[in-house]
N, C-alpha and C positions, 0 to 999 in steps of 0.2 A: 602404566607409569604413573599411575596416583604414588603407587610405593616409591620410583626415584620423584616426584618432586618432593615428597614430606622427608626420606632422606637427605635430599642435598636442601630442603631447608633447618633441615637438624643440625647440619652438619657447616653449615653459614655460621650460624648461632654460634656451636660451636667453636669453630675457630677463628671467628671476629671478636668475642669474649674472650680467648687466650691469646690472640694478638693485643688485648688491648691492655689487660692485666700484665701479661710481658713489657709490653711499651713505658708500665709503669714502675713495676721491681727495677727494669734498665733505668728508667731517669735517677731510682733512690741509690744504685749501684754508681753511676756514674756521681754523685755529686759524694757519695761516699771514699771513694777512691781520689776525687778534687780536696777533701775538705778533710781528708783522715787524716792526713800528714800534719795537720797544724798540732803543735806541742801540744800537751793539757797542763798549768799549773796546778800544778800539785805542790803541797807545803812540804819543807821541810820535820827534819823530826825535830828542832829544835823549836818550830811556829807552830805546832800540835803540843807539845811540852808546856809551852807558854803562852799558849791564849787560854784568858779565864773559863773555867769550866764550867757552862753554864749548868740547870738542874734540867736534865732527862727522864722525860715521863714512857717508860715501853709500855703500853697497852698491847694484850697478849686473849684473843675472844676465844671460849670452846665450849666445846659442845662433846661432850662422851670424851674428853684425850685424858683419862686417867692416866689411862696404859703409859704415855709420852709424859705429862709437864712434868713430875718430879726430876726427871732427868733433862728435860729439858734446862728447867730453871737452874739445877742445880750447877749443869754445867757451865752454862751462860755467864749464872753470874762469876762462874771462877775464874772465865779466859777473858772477860770486857777489860782494855785497860781502858779505864775511865772510874775517877772516883764517885761520881754526882750522880746519880741516879736510881731510880725504882721501876718494879715491874706493879704493874696494875693489870689481872688478872681477872677476866672477866667469865662469869659461871652460873649455870641456873639454876632454879630451885628444885628442878626437878632431875638430876644430874649430881644426885648425895658424890659417889665415889670421885664425881672430881672432885666434887666441893673438898670432899677430906682428905685428894691427894696437896691441891692446893694446900691448905690448913695448914698439912704438916710440910709444905716448904714455907710456908710463913713463918710457922713456930722454928725452923732453925736459922732463917737468915731475915731481918727486920727489915728488909731493902725488896720483900714478898707482902703484896697487898691482896685478901678476895676483893671483888669484887661482883656483888649478888646484884643479878637481874632479877626488879622486880616480881619477874610472873616467869608463868612455866615458855621452857623452851622446846623444841628450835625454834628462833623465831626467825631473823637472817644474821650476818655477819657482822649489819652496820648496825642495827641495832644492838648487837652483842658493846659491842664497842663504843652507843653510847653512854652505856652504862656503868664500863674501866671508864671513861672517857667523866660521867659525873662522881662515881668513885672519886676521883684525883680530884677532884673540886674540892668535897668535903673532907679529903686529906688534908688540903692546903688552909681548907677555913680552921680545922681545929689545931695546925700546928705554924699558923702562920707563914706560911712560907709560897713559896711561889714556883711551880715548873715550868720553865722558858721554851722547851723541846717538849714536842708528841712526836714519839717514836710508832708505828702499827709490826706487829711484829706476830707468826702465829707457830703454834706448839710444835710445829715438828723443824723448826728452823736454830744452823749454825749459825749464833752469831758472830760474824768477824771479829776479833780480837779489836783491831783499827776502827771496826765500822763508827761509835758512841764520838768518836777524836773527831773524825772527818764530818759529819755529822754536824759538830760541836761550829769545828770550825769552817766551813762553811756557811753555817746559818748565820753566819753575820753579813753577808750580803744578798740572801738567797731564802726564798719564804717556805721551800718546800724542795728537797734534797735526794733525793735516790738513788740507792745502794743498788751496782749490778748483782742479781740473783742467778744464781746457777744451778742445776741440778747434781748429785754428787756424779761422780763416775762408776760405771754398773758394768757388770761382762756384755759382751760384742750383740753375743744372746738377746739377753733380753732387750726386742726389737721397742717395746712401749716404751720404756726408759728410756732406751738412746735418743727414741725421737722426738723428747724432751731437751732431751740435752745437742741434739742438733739444731732446733727450733730455737732454744732461749740462747745458744751462742750467736746464730744468724740475729735473731734478734739486738740483743744488745751489743751486740761487735755494731750491727751495720743499721736499723732500722729505727731504733731510739737515739743514736746521735745525730744519724741526718737530719730526723723529724726536728732536733734541738737545733742543728745549725741552721733549718730552714723556720725558727718561728711558730713552730708547732708546739699545741699545748703538751703537755710531760703527762700520759695518765700513768699513775701508782704501780705497783710494783702488788701491792697490799700487806708486799713482809718491806722490810727493811727499808723504808719509808720516813723522815723525819718533817715537823711542819714545824714552823715558826709558832709560836700560843698566838702572834697575833692575828695569821693566818685563819688559826679555828673558828678562834673568836668572832671575829668579821665573820666567816657562815654560821656559826650558833646564829647569832643574832639577825641576819636576814631570814636564816632558814627556818630558824628554830630549833632545829639540831645541829649538828656539827657532821654526820655520817647519815647517809642519806637509808632510813631503816628496810623501802621498799623495793632499794636497786639491788641484784643479785651480784653488782661488782661496783660494788660502793668504794674503790680504789680508784677506777676510772672514773667516776663521778664527782669526785672532792679534787681529781687531777686537774681537772675541764674548770670549777666554778673557783677552787685557785687562779687559774690562768686568765677565767671571765674577771675576775676581783679586781685584776691590774699589777700578781703579788708575780717577783722572781721566780722560776723552778728551775734546776738545773739535775741532769742526771753524769754521775759521775763514772766514767769509765772506764771496761776495765784494766785494771795494773797487772803485772804480777810481781809477786812476788818469789820468797826465796818457798815458802809452803805454802806455792799456788795463789791461785786469784786471787785478789781483793775483794771476797763480796757474799754474799748471804748463800752460804749453803743450806739444799733438802733434799729429798728424795720425793717424788715424784711417785704421780700410778703407776704400778708397772702389770696390773688389768685391764684388758678388755673393759669391762662393766664401771670399774671404776674412774678409767680415765675420759669414759663416754659423759659419765656423770660431771666429772670436773668441765670438760671440754662446753658443755652443751649448756654448761651456767656461762659460762665466757660467753659464748654467743650469743645468750639471750639476753643477756644483761648490758653487751658492749651493741647489739647489731639492733637487738629488735627491740630493746628498752632503750636505748639511747638513742631511735632514730625516733620511738614515740614519743619522748620526753625535748628531746630537742630540734625535733625535723634536720631542715639543713638551716637553722637561723644562726648563724655565724659570721664574721668577716670570711675573705674567696681564699684567703690562707688558711682558714679553719675549716672549710667547706671540703677541701684536699685534705686534709687528714682524717675528715668525715668517711671519706671516699673512702679510704682506704683501708679507714677499721673495720666496714660494713661489708666491702666486696667480696670481704670469704662469706656471707652469706648466700650471695649465688654462686661466688668461685670454691669454697667448699665441696660442694655439690657437683660443680659443668667437673671439677680435678677428677673426682671418682669416678661420675661418666665417662670421660676419658680414659682409663685404665682400660675400664668395661671393655670399650672401641675401640683401643689400641689389642685387646688380649684377644678381641675377639677375630680382630681382622688377620693377626698373626696366626691363630688359630685355623681360618679357614686359607691361607694360602700355605699354608706347609705340611697342615694334616690332612683335611675334605678339601681342596683344590676345585675337583670338578662339582663338589656343592654349593658353591657359594653363586649366586646369580651376579651377572654382569649389570651393575648399575650403569644406567644410563643416564648423565647428567648435562643441562643445558649448557649451551656453546661457553658462555662467559664461560663459565664455572667448571667446565674445564680446563681453564688456561688459571684461573685467579685459586681455586682450592689447592691444587699442588704447591702454589708459590708460595699459598701463606701457612699450610701446614710445615710446608721446609723454613720456613721463619720463627715459627712456634717452635719447632724444633728445635733451631737456633737455642733460638732465646731459653727455653729449658735448659736447655746443656749447660749454658752459663749462667745459671742460676743452682744448677747443680754443681757446680766447680767451684759458686764462691760458698756455696754453701761449707761443704766440704771443707773449703780452706781454711775459714771461719771455728769449725766445729773441730778441726784440726788443731787449732792454736788451743783449747781446750783441755780436751783428750785425747792428741796425739792422732800420728799419721793411720797407724793400722786399724781403732775404732771408727775413724774421719770414711777409711774404706769403703764399711758398710752404708754409706749415705744412703745414694744410690737407690739400695734399696729396700729404707725406712723410710724414703720421699714415697715411695710406692705402694708404703702398709702406713703410710703418714695420710695419704690421701682417703683410703680407705676410715680411715680413725673419725677424720674432721667432716667427711661426708655423710658418717651413722649419727657425730655429735648434732650435726648441723641439722639432719634431718628432728632431730632428736628434743632440739632445745624450738625450731618451730609449731610441732607438737602439743611439746608443754606451753611455748607461751598462746598458740592456739585454743588450748583448752582450759587454760587459765583466765583469759578473756571472754570467752562461751560461758563458764562462770562465774563469772563477776567475781575472780577469788585474785586475791594476791600471788605473787610464785614463790615458792617452795624456798629454802635454801637448803641445798643437798649436795651437805659436804663430803669430803671423801676426808678417807681412813686414814690415818698417820703415825711412820714406823720414823723410829732415832736408830742413828748411827750406834752399833754397838761400841764400837771404841772413837769414838767424837775425838781426842786429842792427834789420831793419825788425820785429819783435816787438816787445823791447824799444827804450827812449827810453833814448840816450847820458846817461849821468851825469856833472855835471860833476864836474872834476878834484878837488876838494876834499872834494863827496858823498864820491866812490872812497876819499881821503888817510884819510878821517875814518873811513868803517867798515871799512878795514882796519890800523885803529889805528896807520896812520904819526903820525899829530898829530893833536894833542886838536881838539873845538870850539875852545875859549876860542886857542890858538893860532892859529887859522885865521883864527876873523872877524877877528883883531889886527891879522894881515895883508894880510886884506883892504880894511883900512880904511886901511894903510899905505903899500901897496904900489902905484911910481911910476908913471906911467902911459907903458903901451908897455911893462913890462916884462910876462914868462910867469909865473902866480904858480907854477907848479914850476919854474924858473928862481931867481926871488925866495923861495922857501923854502929852497933849497938854500943862498943866501947869508947866508939867518940860519941856517942848520946847524938850519934844523928838520926835515928831510926827509935823506937818501941817493939818489944818481944809480942807486944798487940799485931802491930803493923809491920813485923818481918814475919806472921804467921800467915795473914791477908794478901803480904805479895806471893810467898808460898804455895800457896794454897791458888790462890791467878796462876800461877807458875805452874802445879801441878796438876789445873785443871781437876780439880774435886774439890767440895767445899771444906771451909774451915768448918773445924772441930768447935771450936771454944774464944772468942774475940774476948769475951768476960775475965774467961784465967788461962791466959798463954802459955804455952808452955818457953821452959830456958829456950833459948837458940839452938845448943846443941841436937836435944829432945824433938823442935821444931823440924829441923830438916828431916830425921829416924822417920817421924811423924806421915810427912808427905814421899818419903821414898827417894828424898834426893839428896845428894852431896856433891855435886856442881855446884861454882864458883858464879 
């Protein structure tokens, strides 16, 4: 009898939690359905082209990223359709291969600057970002310039060509702008990376937009996040440093601080273009150990450190989002347990029917528990359907068809990551040590140009401020048949050969060989393998 009572108590707790969490998710689904139909005020091409280009600093924190950082910098420097920006790349004293790689990139392009951390690493991502931010200030003092916007990116990021133009446009009204972040597509057989694809599609199509609609604070994604300088300077003056060096999820913490200070935040919804979604793209971990390292850091930083730092001290509306962010601490473990209970029941009723003892439940539970399980199963099926539909919008129906199996897999992954996060957090508190930055290994696409459509030369020239849209349209209407657009614009003295080389570099997605000694127009086309107009 005692076994029956213990089992009944466990089932009641498990089902009650699933019901509570399911109702919470159902509320988000309903708000998304009602609010999601409101059109977003996207700027036109003329708006983006005509907006004054504020100077942007892109901060990139590194630790042992020598294998990918040069390719990342070369590609993004070539494809970004914006003229007024610089990279400040944080490196550690004891990471010589990465220092050499960044210095090589800096010698090839004056927009890349080495930001040397004054101590050995690794410390934390926030600490490395602070070093890059200090290097930015030193650069400003040396050259008497001012960066008005700061963005954060990682070593594996494919920055969308329009990203900086969009951040620049929306920075007129908002002090924190978050670009969407989506994993790159992989084969269906890659269960781990496919799990990231499903989760990010749901999170950025549904959760974040609803959070914004309901006035919740916007947690940064860590990459593709733009900050107006005024907001970061206020945080620095109040806290001593811009990014919290002790927090494992400094992006989440910074987003909360920005909102608490009264600044406006915006998440730019996922927008489809001819080349796919307008978003920062990257590969996420594809192996169990790497995924557990990353996800345990997320859980420890958002749930455990966040709870420790802020408790529930926030306006009522924000406390709800604390609940949403922290419920995974219990929910991830219960979801994994639910999988075990389900498969245990399935085996017991199909393979070993006679070996399963009959459980005697109290009278009330005999009625309530089956109904509660039925409701929970219904809400779970609804959530599976929502995730399938949102994943299919990015990765296609064939990929999304495997989402139910990846959800079961994800329950196991998230349960293990949560258990690991609790273990690491408890060990650090017992030993009175700070939680360590457990970074994951990064890879970069072999051919990143397959991700983003090659822009037309005229589009690149206008976005780089080499020519006005009016002059381009006039040249297009008057260009003689068989003459390349770049050559014709040089004949009209609308652009220089150096500007043509830079534009062709961006169009081709490869670094320009030399802006100081540009090749003639016909040779420039040949150098970059381009013969289109």
